Structure formats: structure tokens, C-alpha cells
N, C-alpha and C positions, 0 to 999 in steps of 0.2 A: 767143820761146816759151821758150828753155831761160834766158834770163837771168833773167826772168822767176821761175821755177824756181827757180834756185838763190840769189837776191834771198828770196825768201820762205822757203825754207828755212834761210839762214843767218841771218837776223832773228830767226827763231823759236829758235834753236839757242842763239845768245846772249842775247837777252832773258828768255829763259822760269827757264833754269834760274836767274837774279840775281832775280826778283820772286819764287819761291820760295823761294832760301835768303833773302831780306827779311823772306819771313811774308806777301807780298801775295797767293801764289796765282799761277797759269799764266796766267789770264784777263787781266789787267795788263799781263802781259811780252808778248800778244799783241795788247792795243790799242797798248801804246808802240811794237813792232816795226812796226808799220800807220802810224802817224804818222811814224813816223823815214826806212822807207824809201818813200813815199807823195809825192804832188803836193807837198804843204807841206812836206816833208822832203827828203830826198836826190834824189829824182826817180829811184831806182832803179825804179818800176815805176808806171806811168802811167797804165795801162787798169783802172781800178777797178771798172768794171761787170763786165767781164769777168771777172774774179777773184771779185767776188762774184753774181754769177750760177753758178758754179760751187762756190764753198765755201759757197753757202746750203744744198747738200746736206747739210752737217754737222751742222745742226738738225735736218732730216729724220730723217736717218739715227740722232741721237739719241733722237728722237721714238718711233723703230722700236724701239729698243733698252728704251727705258721700257715700251712698250708689251707686253713679251717679259714683263718682269719684272712686270706687272702683270694677275696672272688677274683675271677675270670675278668672281671668289668675292671677291677682294679688293678690286677695285672697288665693288662693293654695300657691302662692310663700311665703305668712305669714303664712303658718297654723303652721308652728314650735311656732312664737312667740305666737302665740294666744292661740293655747291649749297647749303650754306649761309655757311662763313667765304667759300668763293669768291665765291660773287654780293655778300656785303656789303662784302668788299673791294672791288670791281670798283665796283659802285652808288658807294659813298661814297665811295671816293678820286676817282671822274670827278666827282661834284657838287662836291668841294672842288676839285679842280684848273680846274675849267670855271668856276665862281666866281673864283678868281682870276684868270682870264683873261680874265674878261669885265670885272673892274675894273680891270683897265691898258689898255683900251678896246676889246679885242676882241669882235665881234658873237658873239650867241650861237650862231650855225650854225658861227663857226670857233671859238669858246670851248667846244663842245660837242665838236667835232670833237678838239682837243686835249685835254679833260680823258679822254674814253675811251681816247685813243691813247698818252697817258701814264701811264693809269692801268693798263694792263698792266708785267707785269716779263718781264727775259729768262730763259727756261728755262736756255740753252743757257749764261747766267752764275750762275743760281742754285746749279741742280743739281751741276756740278762743284765749285763753292766751298765745300758743304755737304759734299761728297764727300770732298773733302782732307780735312777733319778729321773724319770718321766724325759726322757730325751728322745724317746723313739717317733714323736709326731713331730719332731723338730727337723732341720733343714740336714743337720749332720745325723739324724737316725736314720730317715727316710733314705739317703744317699748310701748310707753304709749298708741299710736291709739291702738296696738293689745292688750294690756291689758283693754283697754274699753271697745273693741269688744267682748272680752270674758264676760265681767260682764253682756252686755244688754244678753248674751244665757243665760247665769246662773240666770239673775233675775226668767226666766222662771219656773226652776224648784224647786226654793226658795220659792216662792208666793204658787204654787202648794203643797209643801210639809208642809207649817207653819202649816197645822190643825194638824199634826202628832205631834208638839210638843206641845200642847194646853193639859194643866192639866188634861183633861177628856181622853186623848187620841183621840184614832179614832173614831169618832163618827158612830152608825151604819148606819145613813140615809146619811154619808156622806163621798164618797170614793174618797180619792186624786187620786187618777189613774183615774179615770173618769176625772179630771180636768186634769191630761196631757195627756189624750187621745183626751179632745177637742181642746187644745194646738195645737196637732200632726195634728189634723184633720185641725184646723185653718189657719196651714204654708202650707200643702198641697195645699188647696185652694187657698191661698194666689201664691204659688210659680208654679200651674199649670195654673190656670186663666191667672197670669203676663205673663207666656211662651205664651198660644194660643190667649188671648184677645186685651193685651194692644197693641201693634203696631196694630191690623188691628182697635181698637179705635181711632187711632191717623189718619189713614188712612180716615177711614169713614168722619171725619169731617173735612177733607182736610189737614192735617198738621197746618203748624201753617200759612195758609192764611187766617184765620179767627182768628185773636191774642186773641180776647176776649172770644171767645170760645173756643180757644187752655189753656188761662189759666184758665179756669173754667174746662176743663176737667184734668190739670196739679192737681190743686189742689182735685179734687174730688179722685182722683187716691189715693194723698197722704193718704186723709182722709179716703177714704173707707177702704184701707188697715188697715190704724189704727181702723179704727172702728174694722174690721172682727177682727184683734188681742184682741183688747180688751173685744170682746163680749165672746172669748174664755178665758177668764181670761190670756192673756200675755202682755207683754209691749205694747201701741202703736207704740212703737216707732222703736221697732223691726219689726211690719210688715211693716211700712214705708221704714226699712232700705233696707228689702227685696225687695221690689218694686224699690227703688233706684238701687239696685244691677242689678235687670232683664232690668231696660233700661239702662243700665250703657253702654252700645254696640249698642244703637240704634240710627238711625238717628236723631233723638229728643232728643238731650243726652242737648246740648249748649243750644236750646231753653228753656228746662226743668229747666235749671240752671238758665237761664236771670228772668223764670218769678218767679221762686219760692223762690228767693235770696231773696227780700225786705220783703216780707213777714215773710220771715224767721228771718231776720236780726229786725223786729219790735216786733213780738212778741216774740222771745228769749230774748229779752230785756225787756219786760212786764213780762214774766217768774221770773227774776230774782228783781223784783220791789215786784212782788207777796211774794216771796220768804222772801225778807226783813220786810214785810208788816205781814207775818205771824210768826215773830219771837215773842214769850212769852216774852217781857220786861220786864212785870209785877215778873215773872219767875227767870228775871235774875237781877234783882233789888233786891229781896228778898233771893236768894241765890249764890250773884256773886263770891265768893270763889270756892264752888261745880262747877258753871260752867266755870270758868278758869280750873279747875284742872282735870276735863272731857276731857274740848275744848283740853288741852296742851299734855293730855295722850295720843288721839286719835291721833292728828296729830304726835308725836313724836311716838308714834308706827307704825303707817302707813308709814310715812316716813322710819322710821328703816327698813323694812322688805323691804319696796322697794329698799333701797339703799344700801343691801345686794343682793338683786336679781338680779340689775342692775349689780352690780359686777361681779356676776357667770352667766350674758350675756355677758361679756365681755366689757362692758364700761368702758369708762377713766374715774375718778374721777369727772371732772365737768359735764358729759353728767349722770353719776349715782345721782348725786347731783339735775342735774335738773328733771330726772325722778323722784327723791325722793320726790320734793316739787312740784312737778305737780299734784303727786294723792294723797296725805293726807286728802283732805276734803269728806265729804261725798258727796253720791248721790243724786239728784233728785228723785231717785227710793227708797231709805232709805226711805222716807215719806210714799210711797205705801205700803212697807214693814210693817211696823212699824202699820200701819192701819190695815193693813192685822192680823198681830200679835191679837193687842187688840181686835177687833173681835171674834177672835176664840180662846181668852182665853188663848194665849200663852206668853202674856206681860201686866203687869198692865198699866194702864193708864197713870198712874201719871209718870210710868216711861219711857212710849211712850213720855210723854209731853216731858221730861227733855233730851232725846235723838234728838227730833226735835228740841230743841232747841240747842244743841252742832251741829248738822249739820248743822246749820244756821251758827251759829259762826264761825264751820269750813271754809265753804264756803265765810264767808267775810275774815278772818284772810291767805287762802291762796293765792288769788294775794298779798296781802301785802309782806310775807314772799318770795315769787317766785320773786316778783320785787325786793325786798333787795338783795338776793343772787345773782339775774343778775350784780347788781350793785356795790356790794360790796366783794363776795365769788369766783363766776366764774371767775373774772377777774383771782384774784390772782391762783386760780387751774390751772387755763390755762397757765400762766407763768411760775407756779413751779412745775406741771407735766409731767415729760419727756414721751414723746409718743414712745410705743414701734413698731418704724417705723421698715418697710420692710430694709432688708440687703441687699444691690444693690451691687453684685459682676461681676467686670470684663467687666462692659459695657462701651466701647469706639465708641457710637455711634454718628453722626455728629449732630444730632439735638435733644435738650431736651425740650419737650413740660411740660410747668408746669401748672396744671389743666386738668382734664381730663371728663370734664362737657360734654357738647352740641356745647362746640366752639372746645374745644382739641380734642373731638372726632372725629369731620368732617377733622382737619388739620390733624390728624394721618391717618385717611383713605384716603386721598389722597396723604400723602407721602406714604403709603406703594402701591397703586397702582404705584409710580413710582419706587418703591423696595429703596427707601430711609429708613433706619433702624433709630428709634427714640427711647427713653426712656421716657417715660412718668409717672409724677409725678402726685397723688393727695391727700390732706391731711382730704379727709372725708373720713373714714374707709366703710360707707356705700354706698359711690358711688362707691369705688374699689371695694367691694364685688358684686355689678349688673355688674358692667362691664366684671368684671372675669365672671360671669357666662354665659356672651355671647362670649365669647373666646377670649377678649381683654386682653394683656400684659401691668399692669400699677402696677406701686411702690407705695407704700400705706407711704408717706413722705412729709415735709415740704419744698417747694420751697424757702420759706424765709430764708432760716437757710444754711449758706457758706458749712457746712462737708456734708450735704445732696446733695445739689450739685455737692461739690467736687464727693461724692460718684457713681453720676449719668454720672462723667465724664464729669464736663466742664472744666477740664482742659487742654482736648484734643477736644472737640465740637466746632461747628464751629456757630452751632444759637440755640439761645433759645427764644423760644415763649412762652412768659406769657398769659397764656388765662384764667388765674382764673377769678371767679365772682365777688369775694370780690375787692374794689377799695383799700384800705386799703394794702391788703395783694398784690396786684400787685404793688403799689410803693414799701413796701417794698422788695420784691423779685428781681426788678430791680436796686434799691440801692443796695442791695447785689452782685448782679451779676457785675454792675459796677467797685463793689470795691474791689470784688476779685477773677474777671475775666475780667480782661478791655479788652479782644481779642475779646470775644464773641459779633456777632452780635446780637441786642435784637430787635424783633419782640413783641410788647404788644396788647392786648385788652382796650379799654378805653370804657368806659361805657355812657361818657357824654361828650360834650365839657370843661367843665371846668377839667375832668378827664385828656382829652387831653393834656390842655397848662399843668398839674401838669407833663405828661409824656416826653413832649419839655421838661422840665423843668431840668428834668432828664438824658437827652441825649440820648433817645431810637432811635436806627434807623429808625423804622416807625411803625405807629399805625393804626389800625381798629376800628372805633366806633361801637358801638353794632349792632344799631338797623339801621344804615346810608344807606347801600347800598341795604339791602332788603326793605326797605322805596323808593329809588329809585325805585326798580323794582315793586313795588306797586303803585308808582305814575304813571308810565309808561303803566303800564298795564289800571289802572283806565283811561288814557288817551285815548288807541286805546278801550276800552269800549264803550269809549264817542263818538267815531265817528273820532277821529283826527289820521290821517295816522301812518303808524308805524315809519316810518324815521321823522316827523314831533313829534312825543312823544319820540324819542332816542335823538334826535336834542335837543329838551328843556330840559330832564333831563340830558345829557350832558352838556347843560349851567349850569345849577341848579347848579351840582355836581362842577364842576370847578369853579365856582363862590365863592361855599361855604369852599370848602378846600382853594380857597385865601384867604378871610374872616378868614377862623379862623387861618390860619397863622400869618395875618397881628395882629388880635387880641391879638397875644400871649403877646405882650408887653405893653398890658394896661388890661389885662384881672384880675387884681389884684385891679382895680378902676375901681370903679360900675355905677358910674356916668359916667365916659368916656366911657362904654362901652356897657353903652343904648345906648349913642349919636353914636358912630361907628355903631352900630346895627342897627340902623335907617336908617342912610347913606347907608348902606348896603343892607337894604331892597329896599330904593328908587333907588337903581342903577343896583339891579338885576333887578326892572320893567322895567328900560331903558333900558336895555340887551335884555329884551322879547321885546319890544316893535320894538324896532330897528333891531332883527331877523323875525319880521313879514315884516317888510316892505321890 
């Protein structure tokens, strides 16, 4: 067992940094590592089933963490995307793939199983892949998550109804509806038990005061709910997901995330290694053309359907492509469904073996396709696709706020308190929809375009507040405004010291570093909590603030010279220490 563990950890340590550095993400590294050390490669690990059974807990924990983030109110807000877009993706994709399978000579029963199984997409691949590129909060990420959530829900009846597709029909001694009833009962047990037992359980063990017991309890909840769901014939990850949702509004949510995340990351990586090890490379070598054609057909069909549905959901071309290329792979649940179909007689074993190999190949191909599109296709689409921005009519407000996220909204609320009218521009359509639902007026537009600023009233405005999150967009907005509207006073949001220097280069009238003032306030509270008097704490923070701001401005002249900047920073640190000593005396 120790040899197996060393091989798994070594393979992950070598492969994952290489694929991430190449821009393909971590999932591809895990998959390739599994192929190399598995039965088809160096044979360092041969007991694939044992590794897969343990590492599948990574998928379970991933769904639990997703549940912790997905509060019931947010789930209700997403209901249209989940049950509208999600249902359409599963139904249309399954029908298209089943038709393709039938055209190759597979009977309708087997073709239906293949269509339904391959219509699923891998939550464990899609979410980390989008998260690595910070796309989860965008239109493609939100819609992708909604589809994946519906797929998890749809997997329950699919597995239960597989016996109906068996060649011998519904067996007299097997009632699929009994399986459905067991599933409903398991869901009820998890929901009711979670509602009334989980919080009292954490209270009973003293919350997070005993870290090892708290961690054990958290793992027990994840494994226990997964076990209940699996015993009833459901997806184990669905049980863990429901447990996460039930705990999403508890006071222990953050401690649970911190305790589960390390286990989830490692086991999820092992899961993908096991997928790579399970790939039947002998079959791939015997029928390479068939494997390539089947995998290509799967990727093309799923991506094509997803692109059409993405456009129907009013995504722009770039986000529709992201949505389409995030979902074309098969799912970890596909393996389970094919196994159940073979056991029930609805799918031949050789067909299932090929389908499993195609599923694994699609999992390997997806990170490559997605990374390639992000590098070469998406930038071109973003440049060439004209966005359907809002038309702004007769806005002559004295202030324009560019970017209406967490920073821009606070600026807007304070301006509104003083009855100062402003025009807010935000280029993230999803953010615009959310803000509008809460009653704020904001226009969907790109502040980096001079015509958009002009239509927002920049020629008559007095102040431009640049509060966008992306550093490059902040710089472009400032450059455009300086060039087209030189009379405007510009205040900008700086993400860090280097960004502040770049803003100084562009002549802004003022800037605020993202976390500077909140960090100072936190430092002041920390000193007070440690017994320092309020006056002394405030004086120390003020001393640091004034010194740091002077140092920032002084370093502007040399910020491009790294060696000199390091030397100056060290001198400034020594100077600050001397100032504190003088202040004490």
C-alpha cells in the first residue's frame, strides 16, 4: 500500500505542474499520470478498482463543498437555469447521441443507455477547469453549474429506470418503481435528519473547540449522507450535496470548508488518476480509428448542442463557446450507468467497454480543447463580437461609476445618500442582472470604449470613478478617458502597488488600493484586542499609513528597476522601525 501511495503522489507531483504550466490545467495532468503509472503504462499501480473506490470520495466531497456554497435562496434564484437549460441540455443531447449510436447498428435499448450516459458531463472536471480561470461567476460558469446540477438530479431516475430498457423487459421480480421509492425515502431521511440533527450534533461536540473531533464529524456527515444515498441506489455525491446545502447557512460553514477542502483536493486528484489507469489502452491500440471517430463525434455533438442552447440562453459568442467546450466530456456517472446497464442486460459488455474508453478519452481531450480555445479563439471572439450594450439616453449626471461590483456599489450607495446622481456602467451582464434585481439602476456597457463613456455623459460629467475589478480594464478605461475627456477628474481603484504606479503614470487624480484601508482597520482592531490603548493603536496605524503612502510615491520613480526597488523597500522598512521606536520614547 505504501508503494502505491508513493507512486500516486509522485505521479501527481510531476505531471500536474507540467500541464498547468503548459496552460492545460491540473485535470489533464492527473489523467495522464494515471495512464503512465497504471496497468497500461509502467504498472506501478495495478489495483485500479481499489484506488477508484477510495478516490471517488473526492467527487463526493466536491459536491459537499458546492452545497455549502449554494444556499437555498441562491438555488431558488437559479431554478430557471437548472430546470430549463439543464433539462434541455440532457434531453436534446441524449436524443442526439442515442440517434447516432443507433445509426451505427446498436439497438434502441443500448443506444438510449449510451445517449443518456454520455449526455452527462463531469462536475469534477468542469468546475475546477472554470475555477482555475476565474470563469465560474461569468455567464458560462453560472449556466454550466446549473446544467451540472440538473445532471446530478437526473442521474437518480436514469439509474432506476435502466432495467426497463433490458431486452427481457421489466422483470417480474424487479420493480423499478420500488427503487424510485427507496430513492425518495433516502432523500427524505437526509433532508429531515440534516434539518434537525446536524446542528445539534455540532453543538454537542463543542463546535470547533476540538479540531480533530470536529474534522471527524465533518467527514462522518459527508460519508454518512453519501452512504445513505448509495444504499438507496442514488448517486453518493447527491447525498453529500444535499448535506452541504443544509449546512450552508449554519455558523459552522467556514470551518467545514476549511476541514474538508484538503481531503477533497487530494482525493479528487486521485480520482482522475484512477480514471486514467482504468482506460483500456489495449482496446485503443487495436481500434484507434474507431476510438478517434467515436470520441470526435461525442465532443462535436455535445459541444454543438451546448453552443445552440447557450445562444438560446442569450450568451454572447465567447461565453457560448466557453459553455460548449466546458461540457463535451462524459461524466464519472457515465461509468456507473454503463455498469448498471450491462448488469441489467440493456447494454452489451463490449459496447460498454468502448463507451467507457470513449468517456475517458473525452475527459482527456476536454482540458486541451478548452485551453486552446481560451488562448486562441476566445480573444478573437471578444474583439470581434459587438456586444449588445444598453442604450443610454439623456444621462447628464455629474459622476460616472465604471464597474458596479462590490467596490462600485459602495461608492454608489454613499453618493445616493448625499443625493448626488450618478451613471453606473458594468460590462458583466450577469452582474447587471443581479444588481437590477435588488433595485439598483446600472447600465450594461463597456467603460473602455469612448463612445460608451460619451453616451453615459462623460462630456458633461465632472468625475469618473473607475472601480473595475480587472487591472487591465482599469488602465484602458483611464487611458480612454484621459484621451477623449481631458476635463474629467479621475479616481481609480488600484489592486496593488504596481498597479498604483501604473495609474500614476497615466495621470489619475487619485487612487485607492483595494485592501489597504481595510487592512489598516483590521490591524488597529488587532492592536486593541491585544491590550494596546485605542489612542496608541490609532497613532500606530496612522504612522504606518503616512509612511507607506510616502514610500509608494517615492518608489514611483524607480518601480521598473527591481533591484533598486528591493533596496529602497529594505531602507523604508528600517526607517519605519526607527519611526516606531521614536514614537515610543
